DSSP file (Angstrom, degrees, kcal/mol; ACC not computed):
  #  RESIDUE AA STRUCTURE BP1 BP2  ACC     N-H-->O    O-->H-N    N-H-->O    O-->H-N    TCO  KAPPA ALPHA  PHI   PSI    X-CA   Y-CA   Z-CA
    1    1 A M              0   0    0      0, 0.0     2,-0.1     0, 0.0     0, 0.0   0.000 360.0 360.0 360.0 140.7  -22.5  126.1  131.0
    2    2 A T     >  -     0   0    0      1,-0.1     4,-1.8     0, 0.0     3,-0.2  -0.428 360.0-104.4 -94.6 171.4  -22.3  123.3  133.5
    3    3 A H  H  > S+     0   0    0      1,-0.2     4,-2.2     2,-0.2     5,-0.2   0.883 120.7  56.8 -60.7 -39.6  -21.6  123.4  137.1
    4    4 A E  H  > S+     0   0    0      1,-0.2     4,-2.2     2,-0.2    -1,-0.2   0.866 104.7  52.0 -62.9 -36.4  -18.1  122.0  136.5
    5    5 A T  H  > S+     0   0    0      2,-0.2     4,-2.3     1,-0.2    -1,-0.2   0.911 109.4  49.4 -65.7 -42.9  -17.3  124.9  134.2
    6    6 A Y  H  X S+     0   0    0     -4,-1.8     4,-2.6     1,-0.2    -2,-0.2   0.886 110.0  51.7 -62.9 -38.9  -18.5  127.4  136.9
    7    7 A V  H  X S+     0   0    0     -4,-2.2     4,-2.6     2,-0.2     5,-0.2   0.921 110.2  48.1 -64.4 -44.6  -16.3  125.6  139.5
    8    8 A I  H  X S+     0   0    0     -4,-2.2     4,-2.4     2,-0.2    -2,-0.2   0.917 113.4  47.5 -63.0 -43.3  -13.2  125.8  137.2
    9    9 A I  H  X S+     0   0    0     -4,-2.3     4,-2.7     2,-0.2     5,-0.3   0.923 113.0  48.5 -64.2 -44.4  -13.8  129.5  136.5
   10   10 A A  H  X S+     0   0    0     -4,-2.6     4,-2.2     1,-0.2    -2,-0.2   0.914 113.1  47.1 -64.3 -42.4  -14.3  130.3  140.2
   11   11 A K  H  X S+     0   0    0     -4,-2.6     4,-2.2    -5,-0.2    -1,-0.2   0.914 113.9  48.2 -65.0 -41.4  -11.2  128.4  141.3
   12   12 A T  H  X S+     0   0    0     -4,-2.4     4,-2.3    -5,-0.2    -2,-0.2   0.960 116.9  39.8 -64.8 -52.6   -9.1  130.0  138.6
   13   13 A F  H  X S+     0   0    0     -4,-2.7     4,-2.6     1,-0.2    -1,-0.2   0.835 114.1  55.0 -69.9 -31.0  -10.2  133.6  139.3
   14   14 A G  H  X S+     0   0    0     -4,-2.2     4,-2.4    -5,-0.3    -1,-0.2   0.917 109.9  46.6 -64.4 -43.0  -10.1  133.0  143.0
   15   15 A L  H  X S+     0   0    0     -4,-2.2     4,-2.3     2,-0.2    -2,-0.2   0.920 113.7  47.7 -64.6 -44.7   -6.5  131.8  142.8
   16   16 A I  H  X S+     0   0    0     -4,-2.3     4,-2.4     2,-0.2     5,-0.2   0.919 112.2  50.4 -62.8 -43.7   -5.5  134.8  140.6
   17   17 A Y  H  X S+     0   0    0     -4,-2.6     4,-2.4     1,-0.2    -2,-0.2   0.930 112.6  45.6 -60.4 -47.5   -7.3  137.2  143.0
   18   18 A L  H  X S+     0   0    0     -4,-2.4     4,-2.4     2,-0.2    -1,-0.2   0.871 112.4  50.8 -67.0 -37.2   -5.6  135.8  146.0
   19   19 A M  H  X S+     0   0    0     -4,-2.3     4,-2.4     2,-0.2    -1,-0.2   0.919 112.2  46.5 -66.4 -43.1   -2.1  135.8  144.4
   20   20 A V  H  X S+     0   0    0     -4,-2.4     4,-2.2     2,-0.2    -2,-0.2   0.916 112.9  50.0 -64.9 -43.0   -2.5  139.4  143.3
   21   21 A F  H  X S+     0   0    0     -4,-2.4     4,-2.3    -5,-0.2    -2,-0.2   0.918 111.1  49.5 -60.7 -44.2   -3.7  140.4  146.7
   22   22 A F  H  X S+     0   0    0     -4,-2.4     4,-2.6     1,-0.2    -2,-0.2   0.913 110.8  49.4 -61.2 -44.5   -0.7  138.6  148.3
   23   23 A L  H  X S+     0   0    0     -4,-2.4     4,-2.5     1,-0.2    -1,-0.2   0.880 110.6  50.3 -65.2 -37.9    1.7  140.3  146.0
   24   24 A I  H  X S+     0   0    0     -4,-2.2     4,-2.7     2,-0.2    -1,-0.2   0.923 111.6  48.0 -65.0 -44.1    0.3  143.7  146.7
   25   25 A V  H  X S+     0   0    0     -4,-2.3     4,-2.0     2,-0.2    -2,-0.2   0.926 113.7  46.8 -63.4 -44.6    0.5  143.2  150.5
   26   26 A V  H  X S+     0   0    0     -4,-2.6     4,-2.3     2,-0.2    -2,-0.2   0.918 113.3  49.1 -63.9 -42.8    4.1  141.9  150.3
   27   27 A F  H  X S+     0   0    0     -4,-2.5     4,-0.5     1,-0.2    -2,-0.2   0.928 112.5  47.4 -62.6 -45.4    5.0  144.8  148.0
   28   28 A Q  H  < S+     0   0    0     -4,-2.7     3,-0.4     1,-0.2    -1,-0.2   0.850 114.2  48.4 -64.7 -34.0    3.4  147.4  150.3
   29   29 A T  H  < S+     0   0    0     -4,-2.0    -2,-0.2    -5,-0.2    -1,-0.2   0.901 115.9  39.6 -73.9 -42.2    5.1  145.9  153.4
   30   30 A Y  H  < S+     0   0    0     -4,-2.3    -1,-0.2    -5,-0.2    -2,-0.2   0.217  78.6 128.2-101.0  14.8    8.6  145.6  152.1
   31   31 A R    ><  -     0   0    0     -4,-0.5     3,-1.6    -3,-0.4     4,-0.2  -0.479  64.8-127.4 -64.9 139.9    8.9  148.9  150.2
   32   32 A P  G >  S+     0   0    0      0, 0.0     3,-1.3     0, 0.0     4,-0.3   0.833 107.7  60.5 -59.1 -31.7   12.0  150.8  151.3
   33   33 A S  G 3  S+     0   0    0      1,-0.3     4,-0.3     2,-0.1     3,-0.2   0.674 100.4  55.9 -71.5 -14.7   10.0  153.9  152.0
   34   34 A R  G <> S+     0   0    0     -3,-1.6     4,-2.2     1,-0.2    -1,-0.3   0.391  78.7  97.0 -94.5   2.0    7.9  152.0  154.6
   35   35 A R  H <> S+     0   0    0     -3,-1.3     4,-2.6    -4,-0.2     5,-0.2   0.902  81.2  50.4 -60.6 -44.4   10.9  150.9  156.7
   36   36 A A  H  > S+     0   0    0     -4,-0.3     4,-2.3    -3,-0.2    -1,-0.2   0.917 112.8  45.5 -63.3 -43.6   10.6  153.7  159.2
   37   37 A S  H  > S+     0   0    0     -4,-0.3     4,-2.2     2,-0.2    -1,-0.2   0.854 112.9  51.2 -70.1 -32.2    6.9  153.1  159.9
   38   38 A A  H  X S+     0   0    0     -4,-2.2     4,-2.1     2,-0.2    -2,-0.2   0.901 110.7  48.3 -70.3 -39.7    7.5  149.3  160.1
   39   39 A D  H  X S+     0   0    0     -4,-2.6     4,-1.7     2,-0.2    -2,-0.2   0.905 111.9  49.9 -64.6 -40.8   10.4  149.9  162.6
   40   40 A H  H  X S+     0   0    0     -4,-2.3     4,-1.7    -5,-0.2    -2,-0.2   0.918 111.0  48.7 -62.8 -43.1    8.2  152.2  164.6
   41   41 A A  H  X S+     0   0    0     -4,-2.2     4,-0.6     1,-0.2    -1,-0.2   0.871 109.9  52.6 -65.0 -36.4    5.3  149.7  164.6
   42   42 A A  H  < S+     0   0    0     -4,-2.1     3,-0.2     1,-0.2    -1,-0.2   0.852 117.8  36.7 -68.1 -33.7    7.7  146.9  165.7
   43   43 A Q  H >< S+     0   0    0     -4,-1.7     3,-1.2     1,-0.2    -1,-0.2   0.625  98.2  79.8 -93.0 -14.9    9.0  148.9  168.7
   44   44 A S  H 3< S+     0   0    0     -4,-1.7    -1,-0.2     1,-0.3    -2,-0.1   0.753  87.7  56.4 -69.7 -23.6    5.7  150.6  169.7
   45   45 A I  T 3< S+     0   0    0     -4,-0.6     2,-0.5    -3,-0.2    -1,-0.3   0.623  95.3  79.5 -83.5 -10.9    4.4  147.6  171.5
   46   46 A L    <   -     0   0    0     -3,-1.2     2,-0.2    -4,-0.1     5,-0.0  -0.841  61.3-173.1 -99.0 127.9    7.4  147.5  173.8
   47   47 A T    >>  -     0   0    0     -2,-0.5     4,-0.7     1,-0.0     3,-0.7  -0.567  44.6 -95.0-105.3 177.8    7.7  149.9  176.7
   48   48 A A  T 34 S+     0   0    0      1,-0.2     3,-0.4    -2,-0.2    -1,-0.0   0.828 126.3  52.7 -62.5 -30.9   10.6  150.4  179.0
   49   49 A E  T 34 S+     0   0    0      1,-0.2    -1,-0.2     0, 0.0    -3,-0.0   0.743 104.8  55.4 -76.6 -23.0    9.1  147.9  181.5
   50   50 A D  T <4 S+     0   0    0     -3,-0.7    -1,-0.2     2,-0.1    -2,-0.2   0.589  85.4  99.7 -87.8 -10.6    8.6  145.2  178.8
   51   51 A R  S  < S-     0   0    0     -4,-0.7    -3,-0.0    -3,-0.4    -4,-0.0  -0.395  83.8 -96.6 -76.6 153.5   12.2  145.1  177.7
   52   52 A P        -     0   0    0      0, 0.0    -1,-0.1     0, 0.0    -2,-0.1  -0.314  43.7-101.0 -66.2 152.1   14.6  142.4  179.0
   53   53 A C              0   0    0      1,-0.1    -3,-0.0    -3,-0.1     0, 0.0  -0.489 360.0 360.0 -71.1 141.7   16.8  143.2  181.9
   54   54 A P              0   0    0      0, 0.0    -1,-0.1     0, 0.0    -3,-0.0   0.503 360.0 360.0 -72.8 360.0   20.4  144.0  181.0
């Protein structure tokens, strides 16, 4: 096998690995059962003092 063959294999499997990883992260993030924890995380960094004035 030549260097070019190794490069093609590495690029192909690297792309597949990153795409699968991205899809898993997106799936885990947007599952309906995770909505409550995502809402809590979004609001947890804001305290009463950090909110805009009415």
